[in-house]
Phi, psi and omega in degrees: 000148182191175168243149179244122176187129181271130172226134173287132182276111173047043179056036183255353187082358176271142181238139174248136182236340183246113186243124188240135170292120179243338179218148172216140175223123163253134173250098181290335175290318177278342178066048181218145169249145169238133188221155183223141166242121175275144173262154178224152174304324175190172180308328183286329175290324169299304184299330177274005167087015177295152176296146174286149172281187189295168191256173168242121173267142183230151178221120185217145169277176181297322187288322172300330181270359180054048167232159184287325184216148176287352171292343188253003185280145181250168176297308180306327179289330169293316183294318180296319178298315184300333180274344180255335184260148167290156177283176184291350176264012178087357182260134177270069182316314192250026187302322183246026178294162171245153174288144179254000000 
């Protein structure tokens, strides 16, 4: 599972088109999940074991993830949230991404 959307990385001229969930950290006391999608030029680069390009970071509550409890959140729900929520920098980078 991944998301597809071409995004230029920090005004470098390099593009990431394949976005994969790579990190999840859940703080049950603070009731927040932090997750990260790393970008790759494409699926072939990821499958070839290439290093990812910079990531997009997110912070979400159970309500943001549309679950009753952070104990219930699934990988597809993180991808869905990445398409709905702004990243921690305030930009909704993957709002119009498609599922891979």
